[in-house]
C-alpha positions as CSV (number, residue, x, y, z in Angstrom):
1,X,47.0,-19.0,14.8
2,X,48.2,-15.8,13.6
3,X,46.4,-12.3,12.9
4,X,47.4,-13.0,9.1
5,X,45.1,-16.0,8.8
6,X,41.8,-16.0,6.8
7,X,38.9,-14.9,8.7
8,X,35.6,-16.7,8.1
9,X,32.7,-15.4,9.2
10,X,30.1,-18.3,10.7
11,X,26.7,-16.9,11.2
12,X,24.7,-19.7,13.3
13,X,22.5,-20.1,16.5
14,X,24.0,-23.1,18.8
15,X,20.9,-23.1,21.0
16,X,19.1,-24.5,18.1
17,X,18.8,-28.5,17.4
18,X,21.3,-30.1,15.7
19,X,23.0,-27.0,15.1
20,X,26.1,-27.4,18.1
21,X,27.8,-30.5,16.3
22,X,27.5,-29.2,12.5
23,X,29.0,-25.8,14.1
24,X,31.9,-27.7,15.2
25,X,32.4,-30.0,12.5
26,X,32.5,-26.5,10.3
27,X,34.8,-24.7,12.6
28,X,37.0,-27.7,12.7
29,X,37.3,-28.1,8.8
30,X,38.1,-24.4,8.6
31,X,40.7,-24.3,11.2
32,X,42.2,-27.1,9.5
33,X,42.8,-25.1,6.3
34,X,44.4,-22.6,8.3
35,X,41.2,-20.0,8.8
36,X,40.1,-18.2,11.5
37,X,36.1,-18.2,12.9
38,X,34.2,-15.4,14.2
39,X,30.9,-16.5,15.1
40,X,27.5,-14.4,14.7
41,X,24.0,-15.2,15.9
42,X,21.6,-14.7,13.1
43,X,19.2,-12.5,15.4
44,X,22.3,-10.3,16.7
45,X,24.7,-7.4,16.0
46,X,28.0,-8.5,13.9
47,X,31.0,-8.4,16.2
48,X,33.5,-6.0,15.6
49,X,36.1,-6.8,13.0
50,X,38.5,-3.7,13.6
51,X,38.2,-3.0,10.1
52,X,39.3,-6.5,8.6
53,X,37.4,-8.1,5.8
54,X,36.4,-11.7,6.1
55,X,37.7,-14.1,3.4
56,X,33.8,-15.4,2.9
57,X,31.1,-16.2,5.3
58,X,29.3,-19.8,6.0
59,X,25.5,-19.9,7.2
60,X,24.0,-22.4,9.4
61,X,20.2,-23.4,9.2
62,X,17.2,-23.9,6.9
63,X,16.2,-21.4,3.5
64,X,14.8,-18.9,6.2
65,X,17.6,-18.7,7.6
66,X,19.9,-18.4,4.4
67,X,17.1,-16.0,3.0
68,X,17.1,-13.6,5.9
69,X,21.5,-13.6,6.1
70,X,21.5,-13.4,2.3
71,X,20.3,-9.9,2.7
72,X,22.0,-9.0,5.3
73,X,25.6,-10.0,3.9
74,X,24.8,-9.3,0.1
75,X,25.6,-5.3,0.4
76,X,29.1,-6.4,1.9
77,X,30.0,-8.4,-1.0
78,X,30.9,-11.8,0.6
79,X,30.9,-15.4,-0.8
80,X,28.0,-17.0,1.4
81,X,28.0,-20.7,1.6
82,X,25.1,-22.0,3.2
83,X,25.1,-25.6,5.3
84,X,21.5,-27.0,5.7
85,X,20.5,-28.0,9.3
86,X,16.3,-27.4,8.1
87,X,14.1,-29.5,6.7
88,X,14.8,-28.9,2.9
89,X,17.5,-26.5,2.2
90,X,17.4,-25.9,-1.1
91,X,19.2,-22.2,-1.0
92,X,22.2,-24.5,1.0
93,X,24.8,-25.8,-1.0
94,X,25.9,-28.0,1.5
95,X,25.6,-30.3,4.3
96,X,28.1,-30.4,7.1
97,X,30.1,-33.3,5.1
98,X,30.3,-31.3,2.3
99,X,31.4,-28.4,3.6
100,X,33.9,-30.4,5.3
101,X,35.5,-31.4,2.0
102,X,35.1,-27.7,0.4
103,X,36.8,-25.8,2.9
104,X,39.6,-25.4,1.1
105,X,37.8,-24.4,-2.1
106,X,36.0,-21.7,0.2
107,X,39.2,-20.2,0.9
108,X,40.8,-20.1,-1.9
109,X,40.8,-17.6,-4.6
110,X,38.2,-19.0,-6.8
111,X,35.3,-20.8,-4.9
112,X,32.4,-22.4,-7.0
113,X,30.2,-19.0,-6.7
114,X,26.6,-18.4,-8.5
115,X,26.1,-14.6,-8.4
116,X,22.5,-14.4,-7.8
117,X,20.4,-11.3,-8.8
118,X,18.3,-9.1,-5.9
119,X,15.5,-7.1,-6.6
120,X,14.0,-4.0,-4.1
121,X,11.0,-3.4,-3.6
122,X,9.3,0.0,-2.5
123,X,5.4,0.9,-1.4
124,X,4.2,4.0,-2.3
125,X,1.1,5.4,-0.6
126,X,-1.6,6.9,-3.0
127,X,-1.9,10.3,-0.6
128,X,1.6,10.8,0.4
129,X,3.9,9.1,-2.2
130,X,6.2,8.2,0.7
131,X,7.4,4.9,1.3
132,X,5.7,3.1,4.2
133,X,7.4,2.2,7.3
134,X,7.6,-1.6,8.2
135,X,4.9,-3.2,10.6
136,X,5.3,-6.5,12.0
137,X,1.9,-7.8,11.7
138,X,2.0,-11.6,11.5
139,X,2.7,-12.9,15.2
140,X,5.4,-15.4,15.5
141,X,3.3,-18.6,15.8
142,X,1.4,-17.4,12.1
143,X,4.9,-16.6,10.7
144,X,6.3,-20.0,11.8
145,X,3.2,-21.7,9.6
146,X,4.5,-19.5,6.4
147,X,8.4,-20.5,6.8
148,X,10.5,-22.9,8.3
149,X,12.2,-20.8,10.4
150,X,12.1,-17.1,10.9
151,X,15.7,-15.5,11.4
152,X,15.0,-11.4,11.7
153,X,16.6,-9.2,9.0
154,X,19.4,-7.1,9.0
155,X,20.7,-4.3,7.1
156,X,24.4,-3.8,6.0
157,X,26.6,-0.8,4.9
158,X,28.8,-1.8,2.2
159,X,32.6,-1.6,3.4
160,X,31.7,-1.4,7.2
161,X,31.6,-4.2,9.0
162,X,28.9,-3.2,11.6
163,X,25.3,-4.4,11.1
164,X,22.6,-2.8,13.4
165,X,19.5,-4.4,14.3
166,X,16.4,-2.5,15.5
167,X,13.8,-3.1,18.4
168,X,10.7,-5.4,17.0
169,X,7.5,-6.1,18.2
170,X,7.5,-9.8,17.4
171,X,9.1,-12.1,20.2
172,X,11.6,-14.6,19.1
173,X,11.0,-18.3,20.3
174,X,12.4,-18.4,23.5
175,X,9.8,-14.6,24.2
176,X,12.8,-12.4,24.3
177,X,12.4,-9.5,22.2
178,X,13.4,-10.5,18.2
179,X,15.1,-7.4,16.0
180,X,13.3,-5.5,13.5
181,X,12.4,-6.9,10.1
182,X,12.3,-3.8,8.1
183,X,15.3,-4.2,6.0
184,X,14.8,-1.0,5.0
185,X,17.6,1.5,3.3
186,X,17.9,5.1,4.0
187,X,15.5,5.6,0.8
188,X,12.8,3.3,1.9
189,X,13.5,0.4,-0.8
190,X,13.8,-2.9,0.8
191,X,16.2,-6.1,-0.5
192,X,15.0,-9.4,-1.3
193,X,16.2,-12.4,-2.7
194,X,13.6,-14.5,-3.2
195,X,10.0,-12.5,-3.9
196,X,7.5,-10.0,-3.1
197,X,3.9,-11.0,-3.0
198,X,0.7,-9.1,-2.9
199,X,-2.2,-11.5,-1.0
200,X,-5.6,-10.3,-0.9
201,X,-6.1,-11.0,2.8
202,X,-8.9,-10.9,4.8
203,X,-11.9,-11.0,4.4
204,X,-10.3,-12.5,1.6
205,X,-12.6,-11.3,-1.2
206,X,-10.5,-10.6,-5.2
207,X,-8.4,-7.3,-5.3
208,X,-7.5,-5.6,-8.2
209,X,-4.4,-4.9,-9.3
210,X,-2.8,-2.8,-12.2
211,X,0.5,-4.7,-13.7
212,X,2.8,-2.0,-15.5
213,X,6.6,-2.2,-16.8
214,X,8.4,0.7,-15.9
215,X,6.3,3.8,-17.5
216,X,4.4,1.5,-19.9
217,X,1.2,0.4,-19.2
218,X,0.5,-3.4,-18.6
219,X,-2.5,-5.3,-17.9
220,X,-5.1,-5.5,-14.7
221,X,-6.1,-8.7,-13.2
222,X,-8.5,-9.7,-10.3
223,X,-7.7,-12.6,-8.4
224,X,-5.9,-13.7,-4.7
225,X,-2.8,-11.6,-5.6
226,X,0.1,-11.9,-7.4
227,X,4.0,-13.2,-7.1
228,X,6.7,-11.1,-8.3
229,X,10.3,-13.2,-8.1
230,X,13.8,-13.6,-9.0
231,X,14.9,-16.8,-10.5
232,X,16.1,-17.7,-7.1
233,X,12.8,-17.3,-5.8
234,X,11.3,-19.1,-8.9
235,X,11.4,-22.4,-7.3
236,X,9.7,-21.1,-4.0
237,X,6.1,-19.7,-4.1
238,X,6.0,-19.0,-7.9
239,X,6.6,-22.9,-8.3
240,X,3.6,-23.8,-6.2
241,X,1.7,-21.1,-8.1
242,X,2.5,-22.6,-11.0
243,X,4.9,-20.6,-12.8
244,X,8.1,-21.3,-14.5
245,X,11.7,-22.5,-12.8
246,X,14.0,-20.4,-14.1
247,X,18.1,-20.8,-13.6
248,X,19.2,-18.6,-11.0
249,X,22.3,-17.6,-12.9
250,X,19.7,-16.1,-15.3
251,X,18.9,-12.0,-15.1
252,X,14.9,-11.8,-14.9
253,X,12.0,-11.2,-13.1
254,X,9.3,-13.4,-12.9
255,X,5.5,-12.4,-12.5
256,X,2.8,-15.4,-11.7
257,X,-0.6,-14.4,-10.8
258,X,-2.4,-16.1,-7.8
259,X,-6.0,-17.3,-8.6
260,X,-6.4,-14.7,-11.1
261,X,-10.6,-14.6,-12.3
262,X,-9.1,-14.9,-16.1
263,X,-8.2,-17.8,-18.2
264,X,-6.0,-15.4,-19.9
265,X,-3.2,-14.0,-17.5
266,X,-0.9,-16.5,-17.6
267,X,2.8,-16.1,-15.5
268,X,5.5,-14.1,-17.5
269,X,8.9,-13.9,-17.5
270,X,10.3,-9.9,-17.7
271,X,13.7,-8.7,-18.3
272,X,15.2,-7.7,-14.8
273,X,15.6,-3.9,-15.7
274,X,11.8,-3.7,-16.5
275,X,10.8,-2.3,-13.0
276,X,7.2,-4.0,-12.6
277,X,5.1,-1.5,-10.7
278,X,1.9,-3.0,-9.5
279,X,-1.0,-0.4,-8.2
280,X,-3.6,-1.5,-6.1
281,X,-6.7,-0.4,-7.3
282,X,-9.2,-2.7,-4.5
283,X,-8.1,-3.8,-1.8
284,X,-9.2,-5.9,1.5
285,X,-8.2,-4.7,5.2
286,X,-5.9,-7.5,4.9
287,X,-4.2,-7.0,1.7
288,X,-0.7,-7.3,2.5
289,X,2.7,-7.4,0.5
290,X,5.2,-9.9,2.2
291,X,8.9,-10.0,1.2
292,X,10.7,-13.2,1.7
293,X,8.3,-14.9,3.4
294,X,9.3,-13.0,6.5
295,X,8.8,-8.5,6.1
296,X,5.3,-7.2,5.8
297,X,4.0,-4.3,4.6
298,X,-0.3,-3.4,4.8
299,X,-1.8,-2.5,1.4
300,X,-4.8,-0.1,0.8
301,X,-6.2,1.1,-2.4
302,X,-4.1,3.2,-4.3
303,X,-0.8,2.4,-3.0
304,X,1.9,1.3,-5.8
305,X,4.5,-1.3,-5.2
306,X,7.5,-0.6,-7.0
307,X,10.5,-3.4,-8.0
308,X,13.6,-2.8,-9.3
309,X,16.9,-4.7,-9.8
310,X,19.5,-4.4,-6.8
311,X,22.4,-3.4,-7.4
312,X,23.4,-6.1,-4.6
313,X,24.1,-9.7,-5.4
314,X,24.2,-12.6,-3.5
315,X,27.4,-14.6,-3.9
316,X,26.2,-17.8,-3.2
317,X,29.1,-20.5,-2.6
318,X,27.7,-24.0,-4.2
319,X,28.9,-27.7,-4.5
320,X,31.0,-28.6,-7.7
321,X,29.6,-31.8,-7.7
322,X,26.1,-31.1,-7.9
323,X,24.1,-28.4,-10.3
324,X,21.0,-26.4,-10.3
325,X,19.0,-28.8,-12.3
326,X,19.9,-31.8,-9.9
327,X,18.7,-30.2,-6.9
328,X,15.6,-29.4,-8.7
329,X,15.2,-33.1,-9.3
330,X,16.1,-34.4,-6.1
331,X,14.8,-31.9,-3.8
332,X,12.1,-30.6,-5.3
333,X,10.7,-34.1,-7.2
334,X,10.8,-32.3,-10.5
335,X,9.0,-34.5,-12.7
336,X,8.8,-37.4,-10.5
337,X,6.7,-39.8,-12.9
338,X,3.4,-42.1,-11.2
339,X,4.7,-45.4,-9.4
340,X,3.9,-48.3,-11.5
341,X,3.3,-52.0,-10.2
342,X,6.3,-54.2,-11.0
343,X,5.1,-56.7,-13.7
């Protein structure tokens, strides 16, 4: 194959159960359309590409893998095709057979892409007013109970195809040190695709939060916390907490309270440019901000958690034969009725 062949970045862990066979199928399908593939492990640095720009990226994994790699790849502005090898795979546009059939379109000039908005979040301390450094406060066993799988986040810089990962205190499945999950930019903002969740934590007493929109004061709440999600994240924790499902092509921010001690505080959908700021009025020892279910920040009374729409977007490739609402029906069992006895 010549150096003029399109290059596709394939992110996969070949040691994960069931991945090796699917990886071979994906690489074969891409090669049949004249593409070169470059493998990248989800927990390791991107290989040197000598300045070459990949035509697209293919990510093999579950929703957790796709979330982490979306944060990693979004600054590079690549079309990203997810191939589900997890349990639900809601974010994945394809299974192995589906990607094989769509490989030609993926390499074409106009693959079917939904550009999904992302948010950035930063914690400002009451005393210092500075963003908090990341704290790997959740053990691997605890986080495994929260998410399907735990790929660690790495950050990227637009125009440079070298992605660095720092040391982390968490351990990988095999016990080796896992990369850092900070996901921070130089100015302390962390990129997210799904949501930022402020959760009460131990000893699980109610916390009090003040919710503002930019420089405009909003309501306060007492309860177990709050979810701030993108339209993409609206089908995740937000949906479980009774929040609205929003089409991922929309520009909006969904704000959903958790077990709020009020009959009047309902989930709301705000404009994408409204920049919610949430001040922690009363906190527990374990009050925490959880970003995309994978990154944590400890919070204290007086801290402010700021959200803003990111200039980065994830360009997720989807199957032209299915749409978002079909996926909600089939994978989330949306509006499934009772099972009636046959007469």
